[in-house]
C-alpha positions as CSV (number, residue, x, y, z in Angstrom):
1,M,0.5,-16.1,23.5
2,W,-1.6,-16.8,26.6
3,G,-2.9,-13.4,27.7
4,K,-1.2,-11.4,25.3
5,R,-3.3,-8.6,23.3
6,R,-3.0,-9.8,19.6
7,K,-1.6,-6.9,17.1
8,K,-3.9,-5.1,15.0
9,L,-2.3,-5.0,11.5
10,A,-2.1,-4.2,8.1
11,V,-0.8,-5.1,5.2
12,A,0.7,-2.4,2.4
13,L,1.3,-2.6,-1.2
14,T,3.6,0.3,-1.7
15,C,6.5,2.2,-3.4
16,A,9.9,1.0,-3.1
17,D,11.2,4.9,-3.2
18,W,13.5,5.4,-0.6
19,R,12.2,8.8,-0.3
20,L,8.9,7.6,1.5
21,H,10.9,5.2,3.9
22,Q,13.6,7.6,5.5
23,R,13.4,8.8,8.9
24,K,12.2,12.1,8.0
25,V,8.9,10.8,6.4
26,D,8.2,7.6,8.8
27,M,5.4,6.8,6.2
28,N,4.9,3.2,8.4
29,A,4.6,4.8,11.5
30,R,2.2,7.7,9.9
31,L,0.3,4.8,8.1
32,A,-0.6,2.8,11.0
33,A,-1.7,5.8,13.0
34,K,-4.0,6.7,10.7
35,L,-5.2,3.0,10.0
36,G,-5.3,2.8,14.1
37,V,-3.3,-0.4,13.6
38,D,-0.2,-1.7,16.1
39,G,1.9,-2.6,12.4
40,V,2.2,-2.6,9.2
41,D,3.7,-5.2,7.1
42,L,5.5,-3.9,4.0
43,I,5.5,-5.2,0.5
44,A,7.7,-2.5,-1.6
45,V,8.1,-2.7,-5.5
46,P,8.4,0.2,-7.9
47,G,5.4,2.1,-8.6
48,P,2.5,-0.2,-7.5
49,D,-0.3,1.4,-9.1
50,G,1.2,0.9,-12.2
51,L,0.8,-3.2,-11.7
52,L,-2.3,-3.8,-13.3
53,K,-0.5,-3.0,-16.8
54,P,0.1,-5.4,-18.9
55,E,3.2,-5.9,-19.6
56,R,4.0,-6.1,-15.3
57,A,1.6,-8.9,-14.9
58,S,4.1,-11.0,-13.5
59,E,5.0,-8.6,-10.9
60,W,1.4,-8.1,-10.5
61,Q,1.0,-12.0,-9.4
62,T,4.0,-12.0,-7.5
63,A,2.7,-9.1,-5.4
64,V,-0.4,-10.7,-5.0
65,A,1.0,-14.5,-3.6
66,Q,3.1,-12.5,-1.4
67,I,0.3,-10.4,0.2
68,K,-1.9,-13.8,0.6
69,L,0.8,-15.1,2.5
70,L,0.8,-12.1,4.8
71,I,-2.9,-12.4,5.0
72,G,-2.4,-15.9,6.2
73,A,0.3,-15.3,8.5
74,H,-0.9,-12.1,10.3
75,S,-4.6,-11.9,10.0
76,P,-4.6,-8.3,8.9
77,V,-7.7,-6.0,9.6
78,V,-7.2,-3.7,6.2
79,I,-4.8,-4.1,3.1
80,V,-3.2,-0.6,1.4
81,V,-2.0,-0.1,-1.7
82,L,0.0,3.3,-1.3
83,A,0.7,5.1,-4.4
84,H,3.0,8.2,-4.5
85,Q,3.3,11.4,-6.9
86,R,6.4,11.9,-9.0
87,C,6.8,8.2,-8.5
88,A,9.6,7.1,-11.6
89,G,8.1,3.4,-11.2
90,H,5.0,4.8,-12.6
91,P,5.7,7.8,-13.9
92,V,2.2,9.7,-14.3
93,S,0.4,12.6,-13.7
94,D,-1.3,13.1,-10.3
95,A,-4.4,13.0,-12.0
96,E,-3.5,9.3,-12.9
97,H,-2.1,8.3,-9.6
98,D,-5.6,9.0,-8.4
99,T,-6.9,6.8,-10.6
100,D,-4.6,4.0,-10.5
101,V,-4.4,3.5,-7.1
102,A,-8.1,2.8,-6.7
103,A,-8.0,0.9,-9.3
104,T,-4.9,-1.4,-8.2
105,A,-6.8,-1.4,-4.4
106,K,-10.1,-2.8,-6.4
107,A,-8.0,-5.4,-8.4
108,L,-6.4,-6.4,-5.2
109,K,-9.2,-6.9,-3.0
110,A,-10.8,-9.2,-6.1
111,A,-7.3,-11.2,-6.3
112,T,-7.3,-12.0,-2.8
113,G,-10.1,-12.4,-1.9
114,F,-9.8,-10.5,1.3
115,S,-12.8,-9.9,3.2
116,G,-11.9,-6.6,5.0
117,P,-11.8,-3.3,3.6
118,V,-9.1,-2.2,0.6
119,R,-7.6,1.4,0.9
120,A,-6.5,3.8,-2.0
121,V,-3.8,5.5,-0.3
122,L,-1.5,8.3,-1.9
123,M,1.2,10.1,-0.7
124,V,1.4,13.8,-2.1
125,Y,4.8,15.1,-2.9
126,H,6.2,18.7,-1.4
127,S,9.6,17.9,-1.2
128,D,11.6,14.7,-0.8
129,T,11.2,14.6,3.2
130,A,7.6,16.1,3.0
131,W,4.7,14.3,1.8
132,D,0.8,14.5,3.1
133,L,-1.0,10.8,3.1
134,L,-3.9,11.0,1.8
135,M,-6.7,8.3,1.9
136,K,-8.5,8.0,-0.9
137,E,-11.3,5.2,-1.6
138,T,-11.8,2.2,0.3
139,F,-13.0,-1.2,-1.4
């Protein structure tokens, strides 16, 4: 690796919903561009902003362990929790997605001990192929 520029990476805890990952939406590339990074490692689970619910505690612990592994392996500059409206994995109102994604990002910062920023991001639904990417809070 001598003489090669090190890639600037992010880690995203995102929803597994296929609509976000299809070529027309290109969430990964859009997120990388918005964050100013070269690439984004993804941990995809249904309804990531719902992982703090008590009944999802084991999923939360698994996601935290996977993110810690990626922090150690790739030294990301930022971690993201990316939720979206109209989510089957966490079927709540749009307003609840706003608060839940922020709470999850804050909890993820504490659980991982990550020293860099942890951002809450929301994908706003217009259609299955049209989404706005909104940066919410940073912890």
